[in-house]
C-alpha positions as CSV (number, residue, x, y, z in Angstrom):
1,M,-13.5,14.8,-9.8
2,A,-13.5,13.9,-6.1
3,T,-15.9,14.8,-3.3
4,G,-14.3,13.6,-0.1
5,T,-17.0,10.9,0.2
6,D,-16.8,7.2,-0.7
7,E,-19.2,7.6,-3.6
8,P,-17.8,6.6,-7.0
9,T,-17.0,9.9,-8.6
10,L,-14.0,9.1,-10.9
11,T,-14.3,8.4,-14.6
12,V,-12.0,5.8,-16.1
13,D,-9.7,8.5,-17.4
14,E,-9.5,10.1,-14.0
15,L,-9.0,6.8,-12.2
16,A,-6.1,6.0,-14.6
17,A,-4.5,9.4,-14.1
18,R,-4.8,9.2,-10.3
19,A,-3.3,5.7,-10.3
20,G,-0.5,6.5,-12.8
21,V,-1.6,3.8,-15.3
22,T,-3.2,3.8,-18.7
23,V,-7.0,3.5,-19.4
24,R,-6.1,0.3,-21.3
25,T,-4.5,-1.2,-18.2
26,V,-7.6,-0.4,-16.1
27,R,-9.9,-2.1,-18.6
28,F,-7.6,-5.1,-18.9
29,Y,-7.6,-5.6,-15.1
30,S,-11.4,-5.2,-15.2
31,T,-11.8,-7.9,-17.9
32,R,-9.7,-10.3,-15.7
33,G,-12.0,-9.7,-12.8
34,L,-9.2,-8.1,-10.7
35,L,-11.2,-4.8,-10.5
36,P,-14.9,-4.8,-9.6
37,P,-17.2,-3.2,-12.2
38,P,-17.8,0.6,-12.0
39,E,-21.1,2.1,-11.0
40,I,-23.0,3.0,-14.2
41,G,-24.3,6.6,-14.1
42,P,-26.2,8.8,-16.5
43,R,-25.3,8.4,-20.2
44,R,-23.9,5.0,-19.4
45,V,-20.7,6.5,-18.0
46,G,-18.9,4.3,-15.5
47,H,-17.9,5.9,-12.2
48,Y,-15.1,4.5,-9.9
49,G,-14.5,5.2,-6.2
50,P,-11.7,5.0,-3.6
51,G,-12.0,1.3,-3.4
52,H,-11.2,0.9,-7.1
53,L,-8.2,3.3,-6.8
54,S,-6.8,1.4,-3.8
55,R,-7.3,-2.0,-5.4
56,L,-5.7,-0.9,-8.6
57,A,-2.7,0.4,-6.7
58,L,-2.4,-2.9,-4.9
59,I,-2.6,-4.9,-8.1
60,E,0.1,-2.6,-9.7
61,E,2.4,-3.1,-6.7
62,L,2.0,-6.9,-6.6
63,Q,2.8,-7.0,-10.3
64,H,5.8,-4.7,-9.6
65,Q,7.0,-7.3,-7.1
66,G,7.1,-9.9,-9.9
67,M,3.9,-11.8,-9.2
68,T,2.0,-13.2,-12.2
69,L,-1.6,-12.3,-12.9
70,A,-2.6,-15.8,-11.7
71,A,-0.8,-15.3,-8.4
72,I,-2.3,-11.8,-8.0
73,E,-5.8,-13.3,-8.6
74,R,-5.1,-15.9,-5.8
75,Y,-3.8,-13.2,-3.5
76,L,-6.8,-11.0,-4.0
77,E,-9.2,-13.9,-3.5
78,Q,-7.7,-14.5,-0.1
79,L,-8.5,-11.0,1.1
80,P,-11.7,-10.4,3.1
81,P,-14.4,-9.3,0.7
82,D,-15.4,-6.3,2.8
83,L,-12.0,-4.5,2.9
84,S,-12.4,-0.8,2.7
85,A,-10.3,1.5,0.5
86,H,-8.3,2.3,3.6
87,D,-7.6,-1.4,4.4
88,L,-6.5,-2.0,0.8
89,A,-4.2,1.1,1.0
90,I,-2.6,-0.5,4.1
91,H,-2.0,-3.7,2.2
92,R,-0.5,-1.9,-0.7
93,A,1.8,0.2,1.5
94,L,3.1,-2.9,3.2
95,V,3.7,-4.8,0.0
96,A,5.5,-1.7,-1.4
97,S,7.9,-1.7,1.5
98,W,9.6,-4.7,-0.1
99,A,10.4,-2.7,-3.3
100,P,14.0,-1.4,-3.5
101,D,12.9,2.1,-4.1
102,S,9.3,3.4,-4.8
103,A,10.1,7.1,-4.4
104,E,9.7,9.7,-7.1
105,D,10.7,13.3,-7.4
106,M,7.8,15.6,-8.1
107,N,6.9,19.3,-7.7
108,R,4.0,20.6,-5.7
109,A,1.6,20.6,-8.7
110,E,2.3,16.9,-9.5
111,L,2.1,16.0,-5.8
112,E,-1.3,17.5,-5.6
113,R,-2.4,15.8,-8.8
114,R,-1.3,12.4,-7.5
115,A,-2.9,13.1,-4.1
116,G,-6.2,14.1,-5.8
117,R,-6.6,17.3,-3.7
118,A,-5.0,20.6,-2.9
119,L,-2.4,20.4,-0.1
120,T,-1.7,23.1,2.5
121,G,1.7,23.7,4.0
122,S,0.5,21.9,7.1
123,D,-0.7,18.9,5.0
124,V,2.8,18.6,3.5
125,D,4.4,18.8,7.0
126,R,2.1,16.0,8.2
127,L,3.0,13.9,5.1
128,A,6.7,14.4,5.9
129,A,6.1,13.4,9.5
130,M,4.5,10.2,8.4
131,G,7.5,9.4,6.1
132,V,5.4,9.8,3.0
133,L,7.7,12.5,1.5
134,E,11.0,14.3,2.1
135,R,12.0,17.8,1.0
136,P,15.7,17.5,0.1
137,G,16.1,21.2,-0.4
138,G,14.3,22.3,2.7
139,A,10.8,23.6,3.4
140,D,11.0,26.3,0.7
141,D,12.0,23.9,-2.1
142,D,9.3,22.9,-4.5
143,T,10.9,19.5,-5.1
144,H,9.4,16.6,-3.1
145,R,10.8,13.1,-2.8
146,V,7.6,11.1,-2.5
147,D,7.1,7.5,-1.5
148,V,4.3,6.7,-3.9
149,G,3.5,3.5,-2.1
150,L,2.5,5.5,1.0
151,L,1.0,8.6,-0.7
152,R,-2.6,7.5,-0.9
153,L,-2.6,6.2,2.7
154,G,-1.0,9.3,3.9
155,V,-3.5,11.5,2.2
156,E,-6.3,9.6,3.8
157,L,-4.8,10.1,7.2
158,L,-4.7,13.9,6.7
159,D,-8.4,14.1,7.6
160,V,-7.9,12.2,10.8
161,P,-7.7,14.6,13.8
162,I,-4.3,13.5,15.1
163,A,-1.6,15.9,16.3
164,H,1.7,16.2,14.5
165,E,3.5,15.0,17.7
166,T,1.3,12.0,17.9
167,I,2.0,11.0,14.4
168,L,5.8,11.1,15.1
169,A,5.4,9.1,18.3
170,A,3.2,6.5,16.4
171,R,5.7,6.2,13.6
172,T,8.5,5.6,16.2
173,V,6.4,2.8,17.8
174,L,5.6,1.2,14.5
175,L,9.2,1.3,13.2
176,E,10.6,-0.3,16.4
177,H,8.1,-3.1,16.5
178,T,8.1,-3.9,12.7
179,R,11.9,-4.0,12.8
180,S,11.7,-6.5,15.7
181,A,9.1,-8.6,13.8
182,A,11.2,-8.5,10.6
183,H,14.3,-9.5,12.5
184,E,12.6,-12.5,14.2
185,L,10.9,-13.7,10.9
186,T,14.2,-13.5,9.1
187,R,16.0,-15.4,11.8
188,L,13.2,-18.1,11.8
189,F,13.4,-18.5,8.0
190,R,17.2,-18.6,8.0
191,D,17.5,-21.1,10.9
192,E,14.5,-23.3,10.2
193,V,14.3,-23.3,6.4
194,W,17.3,-21.9,4.6
195,N,20.2,-23.4,6.6
196,P,18.8,-27.0,6.8
197,Y,18.0,-26.8,3.0
198,R,21.4,-25.6,2.2
199,E,23.0,-28.4,4.2
200,R,21.0,-31.0,2.3
201,E,21.2,-29.6,-1.2
202,S,24.3,-28.8,-3.1
203,D,22.7,-28.3,-6.5
204,P,23.0,-24.6,-7.5
205,E,19.6,-24.9,-9.2
206,H,17.9,-26.0,-6.0
207,V,19.6,-23.1,-4.1
208,K,18.4,-20.7,-6.7
209,A,14.8,-22.1,-6.4
210,M,14.9,-21.6,-2.7
211,K,16.0,-18.0,-3.1
212,S,13.1,-17.5,-5.5
213,L,10.8,-19.0,-3.0
214,S,11.9,-16.6,-0.3
215,A,11.2,-13.6,-2.6
216,H,7.7,-14.8,-3.4
217,M,6.9,-15.5,0.2
218,Q,7.2,-11.8,1.0
219,P,3.7,-10.7,-0.1
220,M,2.2,-13.7,1.7
221,V,4.1,-12.8,4.9
222,L,2.9,-9.2,4.6
223,Q,-0.7,-10.3,4.2
224,A,-0.4,-12.4,7.3
225,L,1.2,-9.6,9.2
226,V,-1.4,-7.0,8.3
227,T,-4.3,-9.3,9.0
228,A,-2.8,-10.3,12.4
229,F,-2.2,-6.6,13.2
230,Q,-5.7,-5.5,12.3
231,R,-7.2,-8.2,14.5
232,S,-4.9,-7.4,17.4
233,L,-5.6,-3.7,17.0
234,K,-9.4,-4.2,17.0
235,E,-9.1,-6.3,20.2
236,E,-6.9,-3.7,21.9
237,L,-9.3,-0.9,20.9
238,R,-12.3,-2.8,22.0
239,A,-10.7,-3.6,25.4
240,A,-9.5,0.0,25.9
241,F,-12.8,1.7,25.1
242,T,-15.2,-0.8,26.7
243,A,-13.4,-1.2,30.0
244,E,-14.6,2.1,31.3
């Protein structure tokens, strides 16, 4: 069950179902210390909240990217301890962007089950505007092509009072600037790291190792990007709303 608050309201079975994993997986991550313990309620039943769900999704995505459990532990240890479920969802969405394809086809009932709430037609339109889903057959088709890496973040944003047009404009701004950052970072890595290394090393094994390094750098680069963006956004918002 869910209430729309941040109170822990999910049982372990409900948490696993919402995250698309098994109960065994949830408990395994808990024993490794990757998930914080649940809040114990009446009859010794553990209850989980949005933070557990977002953290579990982030762990799953990092593992999907090929990181070992030890590497995931180090990654999580570097995150600020007070990150909200929303902040964790942003990290997960950014990490998921490196995956070749995280989209799944699902009908409306499955979409609502994964979202954890009923969705109106307007909600689905807003999710489409945010790039969370597509409707290949048009607005009347029950099939939705859903980016599961963005779904939880998109659902959280449904309750934010932002106009449809503003969402589209914000998405355009983000796409333009993230493409520019990606282009410059790729150029920097190619010119300053990859090309000099390739000129010095002719051993195919060394070249393979460098390619592997570049792949494992992606989550770290994403963490640096989101942290820098969050700090910059806080500074801009503080300046914008305290100057008056």
